[in-house]
All heavy atoms as a GROMACS GRO file, in nm:
protein
  467
    1MET      N    1   7.392  26.221  14.589
    1MET     CA    2   7.292  26.292  14.514
    1MET      C    3   7.159  26.218  14.530
    1MET      O    4   7.152  26.098  14.512
    1MET     CB    5   7.332  26.298  14.367
    1MET     CG    6   7.235  26.375  14.283
    1MET     SD    7   7.276  26.376  14.106
    1MET     CE    8   7.432  26.454  14.106
    2THR      N    9   7.057  26.289  14.563
    2THR     CA   10   6.927  26.226  14.582
    2THR      C   11   6.855  26.213  14.450
    2THR      O   12   6.877  26.290  14.357
    2THR     CB   13   6.841  26.308  14.681
    2THR    OG1   14   6.820  26.438  14.626
    2THR    CG2   15   6.908  26.318  14.815
    3SER      N   16   6.767  26.117  14.442
    3SER     CA   17   6.696  26.093  14.317
    3SER      C   18   6.592  26.201  14.290
    3SER      O   19   6.549  26.218  14.176
    3SER     CB   20   6.629  25.956  14.319
    3SER     OG   21   6.536  25.948  14.424
    4GLU      N   22   6.552  26.278  14.392
    4GLU     CA   23   6.456  26.385  14.369
    4GLU      C   24   6.517  26.499  14.287
    4GLU      O   25   6.447  26.567  14.213
    4GLU     CB   26   6.404  26.443  14.502
    4GLU     CG   27   6.323  26.346  14.585
    4GLU     CD   28   6.409  26.260  14.674
    4GLU    OE1   29   6.507  26.311  14.729
    4GLU    OE2   30   6.382  26.139  14.683
    5SER      N   31   6.648  26.521  14.301
    5SER     CA   32   6.713  26.630  14.230
    5SER      C   33   6.764  26.589  14.092
    5SER      O   34   6.811  26.674  14.018
    5SER     CB   35   6.828  26.686  14.313
    5SER     OG   36   6.929  26.590  14.325
    6ASP      N   37   6.757  26.462  14.059
    6ASP     CA   38   6.802  26.417  13.928
    6ASP      C   39   6.704  26.459  13.820
    6ASP      O   40   6.584  26.435  13.829
    6ASP     CB   41   6.815  26.265  13.924
    6ASP     CG   42   6.938  26.216  13.997
    6ASP    OD1   43   7.023  26.297  14.033
    6ASP    OD2   44   6.947  26.094  14.016
    7SER      N   45   6.756  26.521  13.716
    7SER     CA   46   6.673  26.554  13.602
    7SER      C   47   6.663  26.431  13.511
    7SER      O   48   6.738  26.335  13.524
    7SER     CB   49   6.731  26.672  13.525
    7SER     OG   50   6.852  26.635  13.464
    8VAL      N   51   6.571  26.437  13.420
    8VAL     CA   52   6.556  26.326  13.325
    8VAL      C   53   6.682  26.311  13.241
    8VAL      O   54   6.728  26.200  13.217
    8VAL     CB   55   6.432  26.350  13.236
    8VAL    CG1   56   6.422  26.246  13.126
    8VAL    CG2   57   6.306  26.352  13.320
    9LEU      N   58   6.741  26.424  13.202
    9LEU     CA   59   6.864  26.419  13.123
    9LEU      C   60   6.978  26.355  13.200
    9LEU      O   61   7.052  26.272  13.146
    9LEU     CB   62   6.903  26.560  13.079
    9LEU     CG   63   7.030  26.570  12.995
    9LEU    CD1   64   7.014  26.494  12.864
    9LEU    CD2   65   7.063  26.715  12.969
   10ALA      N   66   6.990  26.388  13.327
   10ALA     CA   67   7.098  26.331  13.409
   10ALA      C   68   7.081  26.182  13.427
   10ALA      O   69   7.179  26.108  13.435
   10ALA     CB   70   7.104  26.400  13.545
   11ARG      N   71   6.958  26.134  13.433
   11ARG     CA   72   6.934  25.991  13.449
   11ARG      C   73   6.954  25.915  13.319
   11ARG      O   74   6.996  25.800  13.319
   11ARG     CB   75   6.794  25.966  13.502
   11ARG     CG   76   6.781  25.999  13.650
   11ARG     CD   77   6.647  25.961  13.704
   11ARG     NE   78   6.554  26.068  13.666
   11ARG     CZ   79   6.428  26.050  13.636
   11ARG    NH1   80   6.375  25.930  13.639
   11ARG    NH2   81   6.351  26.151  13.602
   12LEU      N   82   6.925  25.979  13.205
   12LEU     CA   83   6.934  25.910  13.077
   12LEU      C   84   7.068  25.926  13.006
   12LEU      O   85   7.095  25.854  12.911
   12LEU     CB   86   6.821  25.959  12.984
   12LEU     CG   87   6.681  25.919  13.026
   12LEU    CD1   88   6.580  25.975  12.927
   12LEU    CD2   89   6.668  25.769  13.035
   13LEU      N   90   7.151  26.019  13.050
   13LEU     CA   91   7.277  26.043  12.981
   13LEU      C   92   7.369  25.921  12.976
   13LEU      O   93   7.422  25.889  12.868
   13LEU     CB   94   7.348  26.163  13.043
   13LEU     CG   95   7.466  26.218  12.966
   13LEU    CD1   96   7.423  26.262  12.826
   13LEU    CD2   97   7.528  26.333  13.040
   14PRO      N   98   7.391  25.849  13.085
   14PRO     CA   99   7.476  25.728  13.074
   14PRO      C  100   7.417  25.623  12.981
   14PRO      O  101   7.491  25.557  12.906
   14PRO     CB  102   7.484  25.676  13.217
   14PRO     CG  103   7.451  25.792  13.303
   14PRO     CD  104   7.356  25.876  13.224
   15VAL      N  105   7.288  25.607  12.983
   15VAL     CA  106   7.223  25.508  12.896
   15VAL      C  107   7.233  25.551  12.750
   15VAL      O  108   7.266  25.469  12.663
   15VAL     CB  109   7.075  25.489  12.938
   15VAL    CG1  110   7.004  25.394  12.845
   15VAL    CG2  111   7.068  25.441  13.081
   16ALA      N  112   7.209  25.678  12.722
   16ALA     CA  113   7.218  25.728  12.585
   16ALA      C  114   7.361  25.721  12.533
   16ALA      O  115   7.384  25.685  12.417
   16ALA     CB  116   7.166  25.871  12.579
   17GLY      N  117   7.458  25.752  12.618
   17GLY     CA  118   7.598  25.744  12.577
   17GLY      C  119   7.642  25.602  12.545
   17GLY      O  120   7.711  25.578  12.447
   18THR      N  121   7.598  25.509  12.627
   18THR     CA  122   7.631  25.369  12.603
   18THR      C  123   7.564  25.319  12.475
   18THR      O  124   7.625  25.246  12.396
   18THR     CB  125   7.588  25.282  12.723
   18THR    OG1  126   7.652  25.333  12.840
   18THR    CG2  127   7.625  25.137  12.703
   19ALA      N  128   7.440  25.360  12.453
   19ALA     CA  129   7.370  25.321  12.330
   19ALA      C  130   7.442  25.377  12.207
   19ALA      O  131   7.455  25.307  12.106
   19ALA     CB  132   7.226  25.370  12.334
   20TYR      N  133   7.492  25.500  12.216
   20TYR     CA  134   7.564  25.558  12.103
   20TYR      C  135   7.695  25.483  12.077
   20TYR      O  136   7.731  25.458  11.962
   20TYR     CB  137   7.592  25.706  12.127
   20TYR     CG  138   7.668  25.770  12.014
   20TYR    CD1  139   7.608  25.786  11.889
   20TYR    CD2  140   7.799  25.812  12.030
   20TYR    CE1  141   7.676  25.843  11.784
   20TYR    CE2  142   7.869  25.869  11.925
   20TYR     CZ  143   7.807  25.885  11.802
   20TYR     OH  144   7.876  25.940  11.699
   21LEU      N  145   7.765  25.445  12.184
   21LEU     CA  146   7.889  25.369  12.164
   21LEU      C  147   7.861  25.231  12.106
   21LEU      O  148   7.939  25.180  12.024
   21LEU     CB  149   7.966  25.359  12.296
   21LEU     CG  150   8.027  25.489  12.345
   21LEU    CD1  151   8.092  25.468  12.481
   21LEU    CD2  152   8.125  25.545  12.245
   22LEU      N  153   7.751  25.169  12.145
   22LEU     CA  154   7.712  25.041  12.084
   22LEU      C  155   7.679  25.060  11.936
   22LEU      O  156   7.712  24.975  11.853
   22LEU     CB  157   7.593  24.982  12.159
   22LEU     CG  158   7.626  24.925  12.297
   22LEU    CD1  159   7.497  24.888  12.370
   22LEU    CD2  160   7.718  24.807  12.286
   23PHE      N  161   7.615  25.172  11.903
   23PHE     CA  162   7.587  25.204  11.763
   23PHE      C  163   7.717  25.218  11.684
   23PHE      O  164   7.730  25.166  11.574
   23PHE     CB  165   7.504  25.333  11.753
   23PHE     CG  166   7.495  25.389  11.615
   23PHE    CD1  167   7.414  25.330  11.521
   23PHE    CD2  168   7.571  25.500  11.580
   23PHE    CE1  169   7.406  25.382  11.392
   23PHE    CE2  170   7.564  25.552  11.452
   23PHE     CZ  171   7.482  25.494  11.357
   24LEU      N  172   7.815  25.290  11.742
   24LEU     CA  173   7.944  25.305  11.675
   24LEU      C  174   8.014  25.170  11.657
   24LEU      O  175   8.075  25.146  11.554
   24LEU     CB  176   8.035  25.399  11.755
   24LEU     CG  177   8.014  25.548  11.738
   24LEU    CD1  178   8.113  25.623  11.825
   24LEU    CD2  179   8.026  25.591  11.594
   25ALA      N  180   8.003  25.085  11.758
   25ALA     CA  181   8.068  24.954  11.749
   25ALA      C  182   8.005  24.867  11.641
   25ALA      O  183   8.070  24.774  11.592
   25ALA     CB  184   8.061  24.884  11.885
   26ALA      N  185   7.883  24.895  11.602
   26ALA     CA  186   7.815  24.818  11.498
   26ALA      C  187   7.845  24.870  11.358
   26ALA      O  188   7.806  24.807  11.259
   26ALA     CB  189   7.665  24.819  11.522
   27GLN      N  190   7.914  24.982  11.347
   27GLN     CA  191   7.946  25.042  11.217
   27GLN      C  192   8.072  24.978  11.159
   27GLN      O  193   8.148  24.914  11.230
   27GLN     CB  194   7.965  25.193  11.232
   27GLN     CG  195   7.842  25.265  11.283
   27GLN     CD  196   7.720  25.241  11.198
   27GLN    OE1  197   7.724  25.259  11.076
   27GLN    NE2  198   7.613  25.197  11.261
   28PRO      N  199   8.096  25.000  11.029
   28PRO     CA  200   8.221  24.949  10.972
   28PRO      C  201   8.342  25.025  11.027
   28PRO      O  202   8.329  25.136  11.076
   28PRO     CB  203   8.205  24.975  10.822
   28PRO     CG  204   8.080  25.048  10.801
   28PRO     CD  205   8.008  25.060  10.930
   29PRO      N  206   8.460  24.962  11.020
   29PRO     CA  207   8.581  25.031  11.068
   29PRO      C  208   8.602  25.162  10.993
   29PRO      O  209   8.564  25.171  10.878
   29PRO     CB  210   8.693  24.933  11.038
   29PRO     CG  211   8.626  24.800  11.026
   29PRO     CD  212   8.488  24.828  10.975
   30PRO      N  213   8.657  25.262  11.049
   30PRO     CA  214   8.723  25.283  11.177
   30PRO      C  215   8.629  25.320  11.290
   30PRO      O  216   8.671  25.322  11.405
   30PRO     CB  217   8.821  25.397  11.150
   30PRO     CG  218   8.753  25.478  11.046
   30PRO     CD  219   8.679  25.378  10.961
   31ALA      N  220   8.502  25.349  11.262
   31ALA     CA  221   8.408  25.385  11.369
   31ALA      C  222   8.391  25.268  11.466
   31ALA      O  223   8.373  25.290  11.586
   31ALA     CB  224   8.273  25.424  11.310
   32ARG      N  225   8.398  25.145  11.416
   32ARG     CA  226   8.386  25.028  11.502
   32ARG      C  227   8.495  25.028  11.608
   32ARG      O  228   8.470  25.001  11.725
   32ARG     CB  229   8.394  24.901  11.419
   32ARG     CG  230   8.397  24.775  11.505
   32ARG     CD  231   8.400  24.650  11.420
   32ARG     NE  232   8.276  24.645  11.344
   32ARG     CZ  233   8.267  24.585  11.225
   32ARG    NH1  234   8.370  24.524  11.172
   32ARG    NH2  235   8.153  24.583  11.160
   33TRP      N  236   8.618  25.060  11.567
   33TRP     CA  237   8.730  25.056  11.662
   33TRP      C  238   8.718  25.168  11.766
   33TRP      O  239   8.754  25.148  11.882
   33TRP     CB  240   8.863  25.064  11.588
   33TRP     CG  241   8.875  24.955  11.486
   33TRP    CD1  242   8.896  24.971  11.352
   33TRP    CD2  243   8.862  24.814  11.508
   33TRP    NE1  244   8.897  24.848  11.291
   33TRP    CE2  245   8.877  24.750  11.383
   33TRP    CE3  246   8.839  24.736  11.620
   33TRP    CZ2  247   8.871  24.612  11.369
   33TRP    CZ3  248   8.832  24.598  11.605
   33TRP    CH2  249   8.848  24.537  11.481
   34VAL      N  250   8.667  25.281  11.726
   34VAL     CA  251   8.645  25.390  11.821
   34VAL      C  252   8.539  25.349  11.923
   34VAL      O  253   8.556  25.366  12.044
   34VAL     CB  254   8.604  25.519  11.748
   34VAL    CG1  255   8.562  25.627  11.846
   34VAL    CG2  256   8.718  25.569  11.660
   35GLY      N  257   8.429  25.293  11.876
   35GLY     CA  258   8.322  25.249  11.965
   35GLY      C  259   8.368  25.139  12.060
   35GLY      O  260   8.340  25.145  12.181
   36LEU      N  261   8.439  25.040  12.009
   36LEU     CA  262   8.488  24.931  12.094
   36LEU      C  263   8.592  24.980  12.194
   36LEU      O  264   8.592  24.937  12.310
   36LEU     CB  265   8.545  24.819  12.007
   36LEU     CG  266   8.443  24.738  11.928
   36LEU    CD1  267   8.514  24.640  11.835
   36LEU    CD2  268   8.347  24.666  12.019
   37GLY      N  269   8.679  25.069  12.151
   37GLY     CA  270   8.780  25.123  12.242
   37GLY      C  271   8.717  25.203  12.355
   37GLY      O  272   8.756  25.189  12.472
   38CYS      N  273   8.622  25.287  12.322
   38CYS     CA  274   8.554  25.366  12.425
   38CYS      C  275   8.474  25.276  12.518
   38CYS      O  276   8.471  25.300  12.640
   38CYS     CB  277   8.463  25.470  12.360
   38CYS     SG  278   8.552  25.601  12.278
   39LEU      N  279   8.409  25.175  12.465
   39LEU     CA  280   8.335  25.082  12.551
   39LEU      C  281   8.430  25.007  12.644
   39LEU      O  282   8.395  24.984  12.761
   39LEU     CB  283   8.256  24.983  12.466
   39LEU     CG  284   8.127  25.036  12.405
   39LEU    CD1  285   8.070  24.936  12.306
   39LEU    CD2  286   8.025  25.068  12.511
   40ALA      N  287   8.548  24.970  12.597
   40ALA     CA  288   8.644  24.900  12.683
   40ALA      C  289   8.690  24.988  12.798
   40ALA      O  290   8.708  24.941  12.910
   40ALA     CB  291   8.763  24.852  12.600
   41VAL      N  292   8.709  25.117  12.771
   41VAL     CA  293   8.753  25.210  12.876
   41VAL      C  294   8.640  25.241  12.972
   41VAL      O  295   8.660  25.249  13.094
   41VAL     CB  296   8.810  25.338  12.812
   41VAL    CG1  297   8.833  25.445  12.916
   41VAL    CG2  298   8.937  25.308  12.735
   42LEU      N  299   8.519  25.260  12.920
   42LEU     CA  300   8.407  25.304  13.003
   42LEU      C  301   8.328  25.191  13.069
   42LEU      O  302   8.244  25.218  13.154
   42LEU     CB  303   8.311  25.389  12.919
   42LEU     CG  304   8.371  25.521  12.872
   42LEU    CD1  305   8.272  25.595  12.784
   42LEU    CD2  306   8.413  25.607  12.989
   43ALA      N  307   8.354  25.067  13.032
   43ALA     CA  308   8.280  24.954  13.089
   43ALA      C  309   8.288  24.947  13.241
   43ALA      O  310   8.185  24.926  13.307
   43ALA     CB  311   8.324  24.823  13.026
   44PRO      N  312   8.405  24.965  13.304
   44PRO     CA  313   8.408  24.962  13.452
   44PRO      C  314   8.325  25.075  13.515
   44PRO      O  315   8.261  25.056  13.618
   44PRO     CB  316   8.556  24.979  13.486
   44PRO     CG  317   8.629  24.939  13.363
   44PRO     CD  318   8.540  24.973  13.249
   45PHE      N  319   8.326  25.192  13.452
   45PHE     CA  320   8.246  25.303  13.504
   45PHE      C  321   8.097  25.276  13.487
   45PHE      O  322   8.017  25.307  13.576
   45PHE     CB  323   8.284  25.434  13.434
   45PHE     CG  324   8.423  25.478  13.464
   45PHE    CD1  325   8.522  25.463  13.368
   45PHE    CD2  326   8.456  25.531  13.586
   45PHE    CE1  327   8.652  25.502  13.394
   45PHE    CE2  328   8.586  25.571  13.614
   45PHE     CZ  329   8.684  25.556  13.518
   46ALA      N  330   8.058  25.217  13.375
   46ALA     CA  331   7.918  25.183  13.353
   46ALA      C  332   7.872  25.077  13.453
   46ALA      O  333   7.760  25.085  13.506
   46ALA     CB  334   7.897  25.134  13.210
   47ALA      N  335   7.958  24.981  13.482
   47ALA     CA  336   7.923  24.879  13.581
   47ALA      C  337   7.908  24.941  13.720
   47ALA      O  338   7.815  24.908  13.794
   47ALA     CB  339   8.029  24.768  13.582
   48GLY      N  340   7.998  25.033  13.756
   48GLY     CA  341   7.988  25.101  13.885
   48GLY      C  342   7.864  25.187  13.895
   48GLY      O  343   7.797  25.190  13.999
   49TRP      N  344   7.831  25.256  13.787
   49TRP     CA  345   7.709  25.337  13.785
   49TRP      C  346   7.586  25.249  13.802
   49TRP      O  347   7.496  25.282  13.880
   49TRP     CB  348   7.701  25.416  13.655
   49TRP     CG  349   7.574  25.494  13.641
   49TRP    CD1  350   7.547  25.616  13.694
   49TRP    CD2  351   7.457  25.453  13.570
   49TRP    NE1  352   7.420  25.653  13.659
   49TRP    CE2  353   7.362  25.555  13.584
   49TRP    CE3  354   7.423  25.339  13.497
   49TRP    CZ2  355   7.236  25.547  13.527
   49TRP    CZ3  356   7.298  25.332  13.440
   49TRP    CH2  357   7.205  25.434  13.455
   50ALA      N  358   7.580  25.138  13.730
   50ALA     CA  359   7.465  25.048  13.739
   50ALA      C  360   7.453  24.989  13.879
   50ALA      O  361   7.341  24.980  13.934
   50ALA     CB  362   7.476  24.937  13.634
   51LEU      N  363   7.565  24.949  13.939
   51LEU     CA  364   7.560  24.897  14.076
   51LEU      C  365   7.512  25.004  14.173
   51LEU      O  366   7.436  24.975  14.266
   51LEU     CB  367   7.697  24.844  14.118
   51LEU     CG  368   7.736  24.708  14.065
   51LEU    CD1  369   7.881  24.677  14.099
   51LEU    CD2  370   7.645  24.601  14.121
   52GLY      N  371   7.556  25.126  14.155
   52GLY     CA  372   7.512  25.234  14.244
   52GLY      C  373   7.366  25.267  14.229
   52GLY      O  374   7.294  25.289  14.328
   53ARG      N  375   7.319  25.269  14.106
   53ARG     CA  376   7.178  25.304  14.082
   53ARG      C  377   7.083  25.194  14.125
   53ARG      O  378   6.978  25.221  14.181
   53ARG     CB  379   7.155  25.335  13.933
   53ARG     CG  380   7.214  25.462  13.882
   53ARG     CD  381   7.156  25.581  13.951
   53ARG     NE  382   7.041  25.629  13.877
   53ARG     CZ  383   6.970  25.731  13.917
   53ARG    NH1  384   7.001  25.794  14.025
   53ARG    NH2  385   6.867  25.772  13.847
   54PHE      N  386   7.118  25.069  14.094
   54PHE     CA  387   7.021  24.961  14.111
   54PHE      C  388   7.047  24.873  14.233
   54PHE      O  389   6.954  24.815  14.287
   54PHE     CB  390   7.017  24.876  13.984
   54PHE     CG  391   6.985  24.958  13.861
   54PHE    CD1  392   7.075  24.967  13.757
   54PHE    CD2  393   6.866  25.028  13.851
   54PHE    CE1  394   7.046  25.043  13.645
   54PHE    CE2  395   6.837  25.104  13.740
   54PHE     CZ  396   6.927  25.112  13.636
   55ALA      N  397   7.172  24.863  14.278
   55ALA     CA  398   7.203  24.779  14.394
   55ALA      C  399   7.243  24.863  14.516
   55ALA      O  400   7.269  24.807  14.621
   55ALA     CB  401   7.314  24.680  14.360
   56ASP      N  402   7.251  24.995  14.500
   56ASP     CA  403   7.284  25.088  14.607
   56ASP      C  404   7.420  25.056  14.669
   56ASP      O  405   7.438  25.056  14.790
   56ASP     CB  406   7.175  25.089  14.713
   56ASP     CG  407   7.160  25.225  14.778
   56ASP    OD1  408   7.202  25.324  14.717
   56ASP    OD2  409   7.106  25.231  14.890
   57VAL      N  410   7.520  25.026  14.581
   57VAL     CA  411   7.655  24.991  14.622
   57VAL      C  412   7.752  25.083  14.549
   57VAL      O  413   7.734  25.113  14.432
   57VAL     CB  414   7.687  24.844  14.586
   57VAL    CG1  415   7.829  24.807  14.621
   57VAL    CG2  416   7.589  24.751  14.653
   58GLY      N  417   7.857  25.127  14.618
   58GLY     CA  418   7.964  25.201  14.553
   58GLY      C  419   7.945  25.351  14.554
   58GLY      O  420   7.855  25.405  14.619
   59PRO      N  421   8.029  25.421  14.476
   59PRO     CA  422   8.030  25.567  14.481
   59PRO      C  423   7.905  25.632  14.422
   59PRO      O  424   7.877  25.748  14.452
   59PRO     CB  425   8.154  25.605  14.403
   59PRO     CG  426   8.185  25.489  14.318
   59PRO     CD  427   8.133  25.368  14.391
   60TRP      N  428   7.831  25.564  14.339
   60TRP     CA  429   7.712  25.623  14.279
   60TRP      C  430   7.586  25.586  14.357
   60TRP      O  431   7.475  25.612  14.312
   60TRP     CB  432   7.697  25.581  14.134
   60TRP     CG  433   7.789  25.654  14.044
   60TRP    CD1  434   7.773  25.780  13.996
   60TRP    CD2  435   7.913  25.608  13.990
   60TRP    NE1  436   7.879  25.814  13.917
   60TRP    CE2  437   7.967  25.712  13.912
   60TRP    CE3  438   7.984  25.490  14.002
   60TRP    CZ2  439   8.087  25.700  13.844
   60TRP    CZ3  440   8.103  25.479  13.934
   60TRP    CH2  441   8.155  25.583  13.856
   61ALA      N  442   7.600  25.530  14.473
   61ALA     CA  443   7.484  25.496  14.557
   61ALA      C  444   7.426  25.622  14.619
   61ALA      O  445   7.496  25.722  14.637
   61ALA     CB  446   7.525  25.398  14.666
   62ASP      N  447   7.299  25.618  14.651
   62ASP     CA  448   7.232  25.733  14.711
   62ASP      C  449   7.282  25.761  14.852
   62ASP      O  450   7.279  25.874  14.897
   62ASP     CB  451   7.081  25.712  14.715
   62ASP     CG  452   7.016  25.734  14.579
   62ASP    OD1  453   7.077  25.803  14.496
   62ASP    OD2  454   6.906  25.682  14.558
   63GLY      N  455   7.323  25.659  14.924
   63GLY     CA  456   7.376  25.677  15.058
   63GLY      C  457   7.270  25.702  15.164
   63GLY      O  458   7.296  25.759  15.268
   64GLN      N  459   7.151  25.659  15.141
   64GLN     CA  460   7.042  25.679  15.238
   64GLN      C  461   7.030  25.561  15.329
   64GLN      O  462   7.046  25.452  15.301
   64GLN     CB  463   6.910  25.703  15.167
   64GLN     CG  464   6.912  25.832  15.090
   64GLN     CD  465   6.782  25.853  15.015
   64GLN    OE1  466   6.698  25.766  15.008
   64GLN    NE2  467   6.767  25.968  14.959
   0.00000   0.00000   0.00000
């Protein structure tokens, strides 16, 4: 996917989702456990997305 076709929403969705999960993790239980559990599952995907966007490595790389 080229960066010219990315909408602002598509670029900010992973960041907004991660921020929301961090917000949940800061709340009292049981919301804390939901936030921490989701962050534990999604952390490898977030790392892969960040590497693709910023280091141009992996499946989320532009491929140019």
